TIPADO-827510 format. One record per residue: residue in three letters; y, z, x of N, C-alpha, C in turn. Coordinates in pm, 1 decimal. Example, Ala and Ser with C-alpha at 12.3 -4.5 7.8 and 13.67 -1.06 7.14 Angstrom:
TIPADO-827510
  residuo      n_py      n_pz      n_px     ca_py     ca_pz     ca_px      c_py      c_pz      c_px
      Ala    -569.0     780.0    1319.0    -450.0     780.0    1230.0    -330.0     780.0    1320.0
      Ser    -225.0     708.0    1285.0    -106.0     714.0    1367.0       3.0     787.0    1290.0
end
This chain:
TIPADO-827510
  residuo      n_py      n_pz      n_px     ca_py     ca_pz     ca_px      c_py      c_pz      c_px
      Unk      63.0   -1071.1    1346.1      26.5    -933.0    1369.6      95.8    -847.2    1263.4
      Unk      18.8    -759.0    1202.3      73.2    -665.5    1103.7      75.3    -526.5    1163.8
      Unk     184.1    -455.5    1139.0     199.0    -318.0    1186.3     229.6    -228.2    1067.5
      Unk     175.2    -108.8    1071.0     195.2     -11.9     963.5     317.2      72.8     992.4
      Unk     409.6      78.0     898.2     527.2     163.4     912.0     489.8     308.2     880.8
      Unk     561.7     400.8     939.3     538.7     543.1     911.6     581.0     574.2     768.8
      Unk     514.6     671.9     708.0     546.5     712.0     571.1     674.8     794.5     569.4
      Unk     753.9     780.4     462.9     874.3     861.5     446.1     842.7     998.5     390.5
      Unk     741.8    1004.7     302.3     699.6    1130.3     240.9     548.5    1140.9     248.9
      Unk     496.0    1260.5     239.1     352.7    1283.8     253.7     271.1    1204.5     152.2
      Unk     311.2    1199.9      27.4     235.0    1132.1     -76.2     253.4     981.6     -81.6
      Unk     347.6     927.8      -5.9     376.2     784.3      -9.9     262.2     702.9      51.2
      Unk     258.3     577.0      11.4     161.0     484.6      67.0     225.1     412.2     185.2
      Unk     147.1     385.8     289.8     199.6     317.1     407.7     229.2     171.0     375.8
      Unk     340.1     122.5     428.0     377.9     -17.6     411.2     351.8     -90.4     542.4
      Unk     316.6    -217.5     531.8     293.0    -299.3     650.6     406.0    -399.4     667.2
      Unk     429.3    -436.7     789.8     533.6    -533.8     821.3     478.1    -627.8     929.0
      Unk     516.6    -755.2     920.7     470.2    -852.7    1019.6     574.7    -868.2    1130.2
      Unk     534.0    -930.4    1236.3     624.1    -954.3    1348.7     740.3   -1044.0    1306.8
      Unk     713.7   -1141.9    1221.1     820.6   -1231.1    1173.3     922.8   -1155.0    1089.2
      Unk     876.5   -1061.6    1006.1     968.4    -981.5     925.4    1055.3    -892.7    1014.1
      Unk     997.4    -836.5    1118.2    1073.7    -754.3    1212.8    1178.4    -840.7    1283.0
      Unk    1139.6    -961.3    1322.9    1233.1   -1053.1    1389.3    1350.2   -1088.1    1298.8
      Unk    1321.9   -1111.4    1170.4    1428.8   -1142.9    1075.3    1526.5   -1026.3    1059.5
      Unk    1473.5    -905.1    1051.0    1558.5    -786.1    1035.4    1647.2    -768.1    1158.0
      Unk    1589.8    -785.1    1277.4    1666.6    -768.7    1400.6    1771.8    -878.9    1412.6
      Unk    1739.0    -999.4    1370.2    1835.2   -1109.8    1375.8    1955.3   -1083.1    1285.0
      Unk    1931.2   -1022.2    1167.8    2039.1    -992.7    1073.5    2124.4    -874.9    1119.6
      Unk    2058.8    -767.8    1165.6    2129.9    -643.0    1195.0    2169.6    -627.7    1341.0
      Unk    2109.7    -704.3    1429.8    2144.0    -695.0    1571.0    2067.0    -589.7    1646.7
      Unk    2051.8    -474.0    1589.3    1970.2    -368.6    1648.7    1907.3    -286.5    1537.2
      Unk    1792.6    -228.2    1565.0    1721.5    -156.1    1460.0    1622.8     -59.0    1523.5
      Unk    1601.4      53.0    1456.3    1499.7     149.8    1496.9    1389.8     146.4    1391.9
      Unk    1266.8     127.8    1436.9    1150.6     127.1    1348.8    1061.9     245.6    1383.7
      Unk     999.6     304.1    1282.3     902.9     412.0    1301.6     768.3     363.0    1251.3
      Unk     669.3     363.3    1340.0     537.4     311.7    1308.5     434.6     423.8    1302.0
      Unk     335.2     405.1    1215.9     227.9     501.0    1195.6     139.0     509.8    1319.4
      Unk      73.4     622.7    1334.5     -14.9     643.7    1448.9    -141.7     559.0    1441.5
      Unk    -170.5     499.8    1326.0    -289.0     415.5    1310.6    -276.2     281.9    1382.6
      Unk    -155.0     243.1    1420.6    -134.8     119.0    1495.2    -191.2     135.2    1636.2
      Unk    -248.2      27.2    1687.1    -300.2      34.5    1823.7    -184.2      24.4    1923.0
      Unk    -198.3      95.6    2032.1     -94.2      93.7    2135.4     -79.1     -48.5    2190.6
      Unk    -189.1    -120.5    2195.8    -187.6    -258.0    2245.6     -97.2    -346.6    2159.5
      Unk    -103.4    -331.9    2026.2     -16.9    -410.2    1937.5     129.8    -374.0    1956.0
      Unk     158.1    -247.4    1976.8     297.0    -205.3    1997.0     351.4    -258.0    2129.7
      Unk     268.1    -260.9    2232.3     310.7    -317.6    2360.6     335.7    -467.1    2344.8
      Unk     253.4    -535.5    2265.5     276.5    -678.1    2237.5     408.7    -700.0    2166.3
      Unk     442.7    -609.4    2073.4     571.0    -614.3    2003.9     686.3    -602.1    2103.5
      Unk     676.0    -506.5    2193.5     779.3    -486.0    2296.0     793.4    -610.8    2382.9
      Unk     682.5    -665.7    2428.7     685.4    -784.1    2514.3     744.9    -905.0    2442.0
      Unk     716.8    -916.9    2312.5     771.0   -1027.1    2232.5     924.0   -1025.3    2232.1
      Unk     982.3    -908.1    2208.2    1128.2    -899.6    2201.3    1192.3    -900.9    2339.7
      Unk    1124.7    -850.2    2440.8    1177.9    -858.0    2576.8    1182.0   -1003.4    2624.0
      Unk    1084.5   -1083.9    2581.2    1083.5   -1226.2    2615.9    1202.5   -1299.1    2554.6
      Unk    1254.1   -1246.6    2443.9    1372.6   -1303.4    2379.4    1502.4   -1252.4    2441.6
      Unk    1491.9   -1165.7    2542.4    1610.5   -1114.5    2610.7    1667.5    -987.3    2550.7
      Unk    1594.0    -921.2    2462.3    1640.6    -797.0    2402.1    1583.3    -676.8    2475.7
      Unk    1651.5    -565.0    2466.3    1601.5    -440.0    2522.9    1522.5    -366.4    2415.1
      Unk    1404.4    -317.8    2452.6    1316.9    -250.6    2357.4    1267.1    -120.9    2420.1
      Unk    1276.3     -13.6    2342.8    1229.6     117.0    2387.3    1120.3     164.8    2293.6
      Unk    1006.7     202.1    2350.6     892.1     251.3    2274.8     862.3     392.2    2320.6
      Unk     853.6     484.8    2224.3     814.7     620.8    2260.6     734.4     683.6    2148.9
      Unk     657.7     782.3    2186.9     574.7     857.6    2093.9     651.4     982.7    2053.2
      Unk     661.3    1006.7    1922.8     735.2    1122.2    1871.9     636.3    1217.6    1806.2
      Unk     634.8    1340.7    1853.6     549.7    1444.6    1794.4     630.1    1515.5    1686.8
      Unk     568.0    1537.4    1569.3     637.8    1606.2    1461.5     564.3    1731.1    1415.8
      Unk     465.0    1772.6    1490.7     390.3    1892.9    1457.7     326.3    1950.0    1582.6
      Unk     257.1    2059.7    1566.5     193.4    2124.1    1680.7      59.5    2061.1    1717.0
      Unk      -5.1    1997.7    1621.3    -134.1    1934.8    1645.4    -113.3    1805.0    1724.7
      Unk    -207.9    1772.8    1813.8    -194.7    1652.0    1894.3    -200.8    1524.6    1811.6
      Unk    -259.8    1531.2    1693.3    -272.7    1412.1    1609.4    -151.3    1390.2    1518.8
      Unk     -50.6    1472.8    1530.6      69.7    1459.7    1448.2     181.0    1392.5    1529.8
      Unk     175.1    1261.3    1530.5     276.8    1184.8    1602.7     297.5    1050.0    1533.8
      Unk     405.3     984.5    1572.1     434.1     847.5    1527.6     501.7     776.6    1643.7
      Unk     516.1     648.2    1630.7     580.7     568.8    1735.3     721.4     529.6    1690.2
      Unk     816.4     537.9    1783.4     952.0     491.1    1758.2     977.1     370.5    1846.0
      Unk    1025.6     264.0    1786.3    1060.7     142.7    1859.8    1206.3     111.1    1829.8
      Unk    1288.2     112.7    1933.0    1431.6      84.4    1921.2    1456.3     -50.9    1985.0
      Unk    1502.5    -144.6    1905.7    1527.6    -281.4    1953.0    1677.8    -304.3    1956.5
      Unk    1730.4    -339.2    2073.6    1872.8    -364.9    2093.1    1895.7    -509.8    2133.2
end
């Protein structure tokens, strides 16, 4: 499964990350916060949460609004 990371700047291109790459980062750092683009399906993000919960980790998923328009949001996933 590939997930699109949120852009750091308006003109930047979106980067994608796989579930295995996320697992490697969490294994090295122990905990990590990821910000995902709104183009990701909610179903894929829930699968991500379930994957790490099955490994015994705590995972928090929330939607973050950064503007007044309803379409201006991103997803935050905190893996502990």
